[in-house]
Every structure is written in structure tokens, then in C-alpha cells.
C-alpha positions in Angstrom: 14.3 0.5 -7.4 13.6 -2.7 -9.7 10.8 -3.0 -12.4 9.1 -5.9 -10.5 9.0 -3.7 -7.3 7.7 -0.9 -9.2 4.9 -2.9 -10.7 3.8 -4.4 -7.6 3.8 -1.0 -5.9 1.1 0.1 -8.7 -0.8 -2.9 -8.3 -1.0 -2.7 -4.4 -1.8 1.0 -4.4 -4.6 0.2 -7.0 -5.8 -2.5 -4.4 -5.7 0.2 -1.6 -7.6 2.5 -3.8 -10.4 -0.1 -4.3 -10.4 -1.2 -0.8 -10.7 2.3 0.5 -14.0 2.8 -1.3 -15.5 -0.8 -0.7 -14.8 -0.4 3.0 -15.7 3.2 3.8 -12.2 4.4 4.0 -11.1 1.3 6.2 -7.4 0.2 6.4 -6.2 -3.0 5.0 -4.7 -5.3 7.7 -1.8 -7.5 6.8 0.2 -9.6 9.2 3.8 -8.6 9.5 5.1 -12.2 9.4 3.5 -12.7 6.3 5.2 -9.7 4.8 8.6 -10.4 6.2 8.5 -13.9 4.2 7.9 -11.8 0.7 10.9 -9.4 0.2 9.6 -7.8 -2.9 5.9 -7.2 -1.3 8.0 -5.4 1.7 9.8 -3.4 -0.5 6.7 -2.4 -2.5 5.0 -1.5 0.5 7.9 0.5 2.1 8.1 2.4 -1.3 4.4 3.4 -1.2 4.8 4.6 2.5 8.1 6.7 1.6 6.2 8.3 -1.3 3.4 9.3 0.9 1.1 7.2 -1.2 -0.1 4.7 1.9 0.3 4.9 5.6 0.6 2.4 8.2 -1.4 2.8 11.4 -0.3 -0.8 12.9 2.8 0.3 14.7 3.3 -1.7 17.7 1.1 -4.4 16.6 1.8 -7.7 14.7 0.1 -6.2 11.6 0.5 -3.6 9.1 -2.8 -1.5 8.8 -2.5 -0.2 5.3 -4.6 3.0 4.0 -4.4 5.1 0.7 -3.5 8.8 1.3 -4.8 11.6 -0.7 -1.6 11.7 -2.5 -2.1 8.1 -3.4 -5.5 8.7 -4.8 -4.3 11.5 -6.9 -1.4 9.3 -8.3 -4.1 6.5 -9.1 -6.5 9.1 -10.6 -3.7 10.6 -12.8 -2.5 7.1 -14.1 -5.9 6.1 -14.9 -7.1 9.2 -16.7 
């Protein structure tokens, strides 16, 4: 994985972490069409899901519904401490 995707994965995960606490654990909805237009973002999100740091509960819809997992929260906590 290249450096750009790696950095974007970290930024996205931090955003999901912040969103989780600002929205009482709610998932972040993102249109799949928008994601398909940005290959780097798609790779970064796929990486987070593969690593178990985020989940997508939007299967079968036109949207990704991303939420941070306990593993993702641990990763953020360890990275910032």
C-alpha cells in the first residue's frame, strides 16, 4: 500500500472516531458513486475494513455506512498516546 493511501486511512479513521462520539455511535453514510470517483479514498476505506478497524453496514444499498470498530478505536488511542 502506498504512503498516500496509508495517510488517508489514518485521517479517515480519526474522522470515524470523532464522528462516533459526536453522533452517539452512529455510522457515517457516504454515497458509493462518490467513492467510485476517488480511487485513493476507496483503497483507504477498503484497507480500514480489511484491517478490522471499520465496518460497512450499507451492503445492498447505494451507500457505504461506515462505523469504527473497537479495534479501530484502540488503534487511534495507541497512535495518539
